[in-house]
C-alpha positions in Angstrom: 137.7 -43.0 67.8 139.6 -40.4 66.0 141.7 -38.0 68.0 140.9 -35.2 65.6 138.8 -32.3 66.8 136.2 -30.8 64.4 133.6 -28.0 64.9 134.3 -27.3 68.6 131.3 -25.6 70.0 131.7 -25.3 73.8 134.6 -25.1 76.2 134.6 -25.0 80.0 137.3 -25.4 82.7 136.9 -27.1 86.1 138.6 -26.1 89.3 141.5 -28.5 88.5 142.3 -26.9 85.2 140.8 -29.7 83.1 139.2 -28.5 79.9 135.9 -30.0 78.6 135.1 -29.6 75.0 131.9 -30.2 73.0 132.9 -31.6 69.6 129.8 -31.2 67.5 130.7 -33.1 64.4 132.2 -36.1 66.3 129.2 -36.3 68.6 131.2 -36.4 71.8 132.4 -34.5 74.9 136.1 -34.8 75.7 138.2 -33.9 78.7 141.8 -32.6 78.5 143.9 -32.7 81.6 146.4 -29.8 82.0 149.3 -30.3 79.6 147.7 -33.2 77.8 148.0 -33.6 74.1 145.1 -36.1 73.8 141.6 -35.9 75.2 139.6 -38.5 77.0 136.1 -39.1 75.6 133.7 -38.9 78.5 130.3 -38.7 76.7 129.1 -39.8 73.3 130.1 -42.6 71.0 131.3 -40.8 67.9 128.0 -41.6 66.2 124.9 -39.3 66.2 122.1 -40.7 68.2 119.4 -40.2 70.8 119.8 -43.3 72.9 121.7 -44.0 76.1 125.3 -42.6 75.9 124.7 -41.1 72.5 124.9 -37.4 71.6 123.6 -35.6 68.5 125.7 -32.5 67.6 126.5 -31.3 71.2 127.1 -27.6 71.1 127.9 -26.6 74.7 129.1 -27.8 78.0 128.3 -26.5 81.5 128.5 -27.3 85.2 125.7 -27.2 87.7 126.0 -25.7 91.2 127.6 -29.0 92.4 130.2 -29.1 89.5 128.4 -31.9 87.7 129.0 -31.6 83.9 
């Protein structure tokens, strides 16, 4: 997958300083550790879809009360 970020829609930080970004046009969610240059794709395949592990234009990220993304 490309490391480029396009159309960032949502951003949230966890208690450890990790950033989670919804990348709408790339159809994935990436995590960036503090000081990291490259993110780790944690959800989505890079292709729009509605099946298992696929996302279609994600526009936000959030945690629930137990810090699940």
